Every structure is written in structure tokens, then in C-alpha cells.
N, C-alpha and C positions, 0 to 999 in steps of 0.2 A: 484618496491621491490618485488617480490614475496611474497601473502596476507598468513599467515598462518593460522589466527584465523576468519577473517569478512570477511563476503558475501559482494555479492551486497544489505544484509538489514541487519545488523549488523553479531553476533556470533553466529549461531543456532548450533540444531543437539539430539542427542538421550538424555532425563535427567536420567539424573545418569549415565553415559558415558561419559569419555572426546568428547567436549572438557565442556559441561554443566552440571556438578560436581560440588557442592557446594565449594568446593577448589580454585576452578576455577574462580565460577562469586565471590568470596572472593579478590585470585589477579586480577580478571578485573576491580575493584572497587579502590582496590591500584591503581593500573596503571594510573584510567582515571583521581583518582585524585593528582597525582604524576606530568603527562602529561598538567594537565588542569594549577595548580598551576603554572607550569613551564612557559606555553607561557602568563598567567593571566597579564603581566610586573607591579609586584606591586602591582595589586588591593586586593585585601583581596577573598581567594578564601570559603566557612565557610557552602553553600547551595545547595541541592541534594534533588530531587525529585524523587521519584521511585514509578512506575504505574505494574498493570501485569493482566494479562485474568487470565481465570479461573480453568487452568490446576494446576495439583492435584501439583507438581511439584515449583509451583509458590510460592509458602511456603518458600521450602527449598532456591531457589534459590536467594528472595527475606532478608527474613534476611540474607544468608551471602553474599549480597549486601549490605546490612547495616554495616554487622557489618563492611563492607571492606574500607568504608566511614568513619565512626566513627572513625576507628583504624588511619586513615588520617589525623586526626582533624576535621571530615568535619559534619554541623550538615541536618538526615538526614531528607525528612515528606515522610513517607509512604501514601498513598491514595488508598492502597485496588485496587480490578477490575474496569478501567475506560478504556475507549478508547485509542488508543495510541496517534492518533489528542489531546483530551485533556491533555498527561503527556508534550507532547512540551508546549501547554497550558499556562499548569499552571507550566512549569519551565523559560515560559519569566514573565507571570504578578504575580508570587510569586519572584522574580528577584533572580533566583535562578540561579546555574552556572551550574551546572548540572544536563541534565533529562535521568533516565532509564524507560523501556520500558521493559521489562518482558514477551515477548511472542514467541511462532510463528504462528502467523497469522493465516497460515489457513491450515497450518498443522495438524495431529491429536497429540491428547494428551499426546501419549508419545513423542515431540516432544515440544525441545523449545530454546527459546533465548532470545540475550540481546539486542535493540536499544539503543543507546548511544544519549543525542540532547545536543548542544551545550548554552549557555544562552537565544540567542533568540531564542529556539526553534525550530533549523531549526538540522538536523544530521546531526554529525560533517564528516568533508572533508575529505578526502582518507588520506591525509599526516597525518591530525590526528590521523585518527585510526593507521596507519601506526608506527608512536609513541607509541601507546596507544600498539601495538603488543609487544611492540622491550623491551618495562616498563614488560610486564610479565616476563618476561625469566633474569628482576633485582632483585637482592636481595634488596627486596623491606623493608624487616623487617630492617635492616642496618637504614632507612630515618625516620624511625618509631618516631611522636616526643614526649615530655614526656608523663607521664601521667595527669597530668594537664589540657594538653592541646589535649582533648580526644571530638568532639564531641557526639552526644547524638541524637536519634533518638526521633520520634513523628508522631501521625496520623492524617493528616487534613480531618475529618466525614465529612466536607458539600464541599469535593471534584468532588462526583457527583452534586451537586447540583449546583456547579459551571459552571460546564460548560454544563450542561441544559439552563440554563438561560443565558450563550452567544449562542448556539445556536438557542433559541427561538430569536435571537435579529436578527439571520442573516433572518428569512425570513421578505416580508414586511410589514412595520406596518402597523397597524389596518385591517390585514388581516386574514385569520383562517384555518383551515381543517375543517368546518363546512359540511357535508349535502358530503361528502369523506370518504369511508369505507376504510380502509386501513388494508394490514397485513404483519406484522414486523415478521420479523423472523433475529433472533437477533446468528441466532448458537451458541446458550447454551455458548455466548462467554463475552467478552468485556463490552457491552451494552447493555446487558442482561436487567438493572436497565434504562438505562438513554436515549436510546430510546425512548423507550414506553412513559417511563413517559413526553418527546417530545411532540410527538405526541401525545397523552394524551391533554398538558394542550395546543394547538394548534384547540383543541373541536373536532379532527379526531370520524372516529367509528368508532373501534379500535378492533384487530382480532390479540393475543399475538400465536405462538410458535416460538420454540426455545430459550426459557426464561427461563431452571430450569436447572442451569448448573448444574451437579455435584464433576464436576472436572479429569473426565472421557469422556462424549459426547460433550465437544467441535469439530464442524462440523463434529460429525458425523452424513451423514443423511441430515443434516441443512447449514443454512447458504452460503454466492454467490456462493460456488465451488459445492453444492449441491441442487438443486432449483428445486428436482421433487415434494420433500413437502410443500413444496412456491405455486407452480403450483397449485396441488390436490387445495388448501386449499383455492387458489382463483378461483375457478372455481366451487368448494362445497358454497358459501360464499355467489356467484355474488357477489365481492370484485371492487372495481374501481382498484387496484390497487392491487401490493405484492413488498415489499422492501427486501433483503434479503442484510445482510450485512457477514462480514467475521470474523474471532474468535476475531480479538484485532482490527475491525468497521473500517478501513480505508479503506475500498473497497464496492464498491454500487453495485449490480445489480438490474435492475428492471423487473419483471413481468408482463402486461398487464392482462387488464380484459378477453382476448381468454386466457390467460396463457400461452402464448407466451415472452421465456427471453428475452430482451432488455439489449446488452453487452451495453461497454464503451464508443465503438466508436459511437457509436447510441444519449448515453449521452452525449458526448460532442461537436457531431454534433449541436444539440437542443438547449444546453446554450451557445455558441457561437454565434447562431444566435440571441438568446434572449439576450442576451451582447450584440450585435454586434446593434439591434435596440434600446437599452437604453442607448447605448452611451459608455459601461462601458469596451467594449475589448480593451483593451492598445494593442496601436501598431498594430489593425487588426491582430491577430498573434493566434494562438494557438497552441500547444507543446506537441507533441506524439514521441511513440516509432517507432523502424523500426515495430514490426510487430501489428500495424495499419492499417486498411483494407484499399489496396484501394478505394474504394468508400467516405471512408469519404474524402480525398485528392479531391478527383476531384469534393467530390459536397464542401469542400470548395473552392475552386478555381472558382465552377459558381458564389459565395455569397463574391466575393471579398478578403476573408480572406484567411491569409498564412498559411501551415503548415511546423512545422520544428521538426525533426527526433531526434531522441536520442536511444542510445546505451535499450537494455531492463531494467527494473529500475524504482520506483516512485523516486528515490533523483538524477539519472539524469535528469530527467521530470524537477524536484527541479530547480537544477543547474543553467538549463539552460534560463530558467523562470526567474530564477534572474539575468543573464547574458544580458540577452537582456529587465529588466523589462515588461513581460507578465504576464498577472495574471490567465490566467488558458490554462493547460495543464490534460496530465493521460496517460492513458494504456487502452487495450482492456480489460483486467482482469476486470476492473471497480474502478482502483485509478484515484477516481477524484482530482486532486489539484485546488484551488481556494484559491491565494492569497489573495485577498481584505478579506479573513477571516480568513485563518490561513498560517504554512508553514510546511503544509505536505499533504498528500493525508487524506480524510474526509470521509468514509461514509455516516453517516449521517448529515452530514451540506449537500452533493452534493445533498442526495435527499431530503431537502427541499429545493432546489433550481430547483429539477425538479417538485414537485408537484407546487413549486407559479408556472412554465410555465404551466403545464396542469388546474391549476386555473385558469389561465389567462385565457386560451383559449376558453373554456368553452367545449369543445372534451376530447374526449374516450382517456384514454391513450394509445392506439394500434394508434391511426391517430397521435397524438402530437409525442408518442416518436419514430414511424417509420421513419427518417428521409430522409436517402437518402435507394438506394437499395445496397446492398456491394457486390463488387465480388466476381468471386466463388477462394475459400480461402482451397489448398492444402498444406497439414505440415506433413513431413517422417523424423522417425527417424533412421538413420545407425547406429548400432555399430564396431568400429572396435579396434582394438587389440593391437596397441600401435601407438608410434609417431608422427606427425602431417599431416593427409590424405591433411589438405586445401593447403599444399605446392610443392603436390606432384603436377608435370607439365599436366600429363593427365585429373586432377581432375581442375585444371583450364584450361584447355581447354575446360572445359563438363561446364563449369560456364560458360561461353563465347560462346558455340554456345546455354544455351538454353535462356542465355541472350538476343542473336538475333534471339532466335524462338518467344520468345514474344511478342518482340520491344515493341513498344510504350504506347498499349495495355496492356499492364500486368508490375509488379513486381518479381525478382527471392530474394532472400534472405539464406544464408549459410550459418551457424555462425556454432563452436565447441558449447559448454555443459560448463557453469564451472564446476558444479561438476560434471558429468558423459562423459564416453569415451565414445560419441554421437555427429554427426553428427546432426544438424536440418536442412534438407530443406524446406522451405515453395514458394509457389509461389502464385500469385493471377492473372486472369487477367479475362475480359470480357469473354472469350472460354474454358469451361472448359478445353477441351479437349486438349489445347496446354499447359493448365495448369498444366496437370498430364504428357504429352509426358516429360514437361521440368522437374515435378519434377523426373521421373523413371530417365530421362537421368543424371541431376549430383547423384542420388543414385547408377546405376550403375556402375560408375568409384567412388566412394567410396569406391562400396562395395568391390573394388581389394585391399580394406586396413584390412579387418575383422578380 
């Protein structure tokens, strides 16, 4: 069935334009309550946790969703601005039936989104999201409970404090960050309070940037997708490390003491080796997406660690991890999932694990976090007019020829964008000339249908 509203990470769009309107948020809440109650097999469904990031539109969507759930007889717990992984955690620990995060992650403030979690703290499965989509267009008002069965809403004032204490417990017992100068970039987002608090309580010498949200500056020049300010601050202050989170704090990018960016692939390699050495890497396997660098795969092979790849999207990484009982996975973009501690990507949690590795080594971040040499990687996008270019015989032939050109020393990935009329062509290998030739060859074939 084709998705109408949900993408790979919930529902997302421009605030106050369909589908990110107050009316739609109300319907999503009512539909989610209806579907989850129908699947509860008679178990009472009466509690929802709603968190948000710092976007101006969060006020509107928060109140609309709260109204929708209350109208369906469910009690709502409002947390205020808090990271996505904190909502997932609180949904489970507060024995809630549904968790909601209102955020568009790394997008600009004009956008917003709705992410839904089940009672176990995991994002909802595809079939449940499709059922909610179908319910959105039903006459939900016909099944509203009577006035005496309405729910109520309350605010959980200590939600940030609960998350802070939980995250601190993931750091090695008895250890601190004393002696480390850390720059934390909160992207003016959901972690603007909790991230500095965690690092300060662990005794870091702390410098904060991107920690003054005003509703309109989330991800604007700060955070995991805009690291220039962080890199400059690390250099200017002589810091040991820079840590960048995104708007909802579920991803992490590191900057070393030289001001160089360390991406998610390097961090996964570092954590994999550390966990393997400690005997904690389940089934000796790491889960990553098709976008992770071939250099990561080759490095892990040299350490007798398996790499399993999934489609792009942290939800698919988590699904594969649950299927195979693996405890480390992530994306090149910085989503790191550590299932021993949480159910979804958590930038702050991953940062503490990286800091623990650096502290244990006694070496500089540039030495610890540069684990492997990435293969040269080239990505190009080709716009097409209509149809399905990847089904064309000439395009299939070009892809086959490019794969032969790269042979065993490279990798080709060609996929259609899920949101735009684009074909994304990515190749990587040891020989940059061959990589460019392979990408250009496929792009030329696709351009016939532009």
C-alpha cells in the first residue's frame, strides 16, 4: 500500500500547511488512539507522552495532539522540549501506551513533524502507520467516548531531569570527564538544557554554543548539519573535542581538536572495536545503511566483525538490530543506536560512549576517532521528468557496466529519492578516477529521461 502521510521518519512538512496543520495533528492523535486501542487486545489504553523540540510551531501541534488524545479518552503527559530518545525512554518507563515526538529533526524551523512510538519505546511498524493513515480519513467523531470518559492533560516538570540521570548512568561507573575541555553544540534544539547539564555534572570543562533557542533558530548555522561554528570554536578555545547534536538530538557528529569533522561511520567503527574488546558486541555484528562507506566495511572485516546493511533510515537499522539481536548500528549521518541503553538513535548517549573511549585511551581525539581511511565516495543526483528511469533497459545496462568497472574494489548504489523526482547515483572505491567514471556513466543513461 502506498503511504499517503508517513515517510521513513513519521509525518513531516511545512508548519501550518497540510499535512502539518493543527487540524491534521488532531486527526493523527485521534487515529493513533483508535488504532492502538483496537490492537491492544482488551488492555486498557489510557496514557500518552508528548515531547517536542524548540520550533515555534511546536506549541500549536502539541496542543492539537493533546486535544485529540484527550477527546479519545486518553491522559496526556506533556514534557516540553526534550530529545527524541528521551520521549522513547519515558514512554516505556512511565508505562505509557503511545509516545509522540513533535520535531522535524535537522530541518529548518519552518518545518515540523510527528514521530510516534509504541509502549515499548520503539517507533511504530509500517503496518501500524498504514492503519493510522487509513483511520485519519475515517469519521472518528462517530466513535468519541461520552463526556465522563474524556482524558486529561498534565505536565511532567522533571522529564529533563529523569533523562539526565538515565544518560549519566551509561557512562563508566566511577569515571568522570574531568580534565576534558568540550564544546557542545545543541543546535538551538531539544537538548539545549539536558546536554550541557549531563556534561557539566560529569565534570567536563564545558563551552556551550547553539543553546539559546528562540523558536526560529533551530539548526540555523548550528548543529550536526552545520558544523562550521563548532569547528571554529574548538580551534579558538583549544578544546579537546566538539560535540554536535541535531534539532531533536538523535544524531551526533564529532569535531576533533584539529577542527576536523568525524562522521557516524568512524564513530561506529570506534564503538564496535571498543565493544568487541570488552566482550559486549553482540553476535560480532554492526548494522549500517547502504550509504555507509566501503572503508568501514573493509575495516570491520579486518577485525572479524560483520557488517549488515539496510535501506536508508534509522528505523530500518533498528528493525534489523531487533531481528538479529545486535546491539550496535547507525548511519553515516550520525544516528548511532546502542540498544543496550535505548530503543532509537541518541546523540548524547553516543557522545558519552565516544568520550569514554577517548578518556580510556589517553590519546587525542584525532588519533582515537580516525579509525579507518574512507574510500573516495562520489554522489550525484539526476532530475527526471516522469516515469521510472530505473526500469529502463538502457539504465539497467549502464548500472551493470558501472558495477563491472568498479569490480571488487568498489561499490555502486543507485536509488530513486522517496520525496523528489531524483535518481541518486553513488559510487565508492579505491580508485577515484574509476569511481567518477562509473557515476558519470550511470548519470548519462538516466539523463536520457530528464
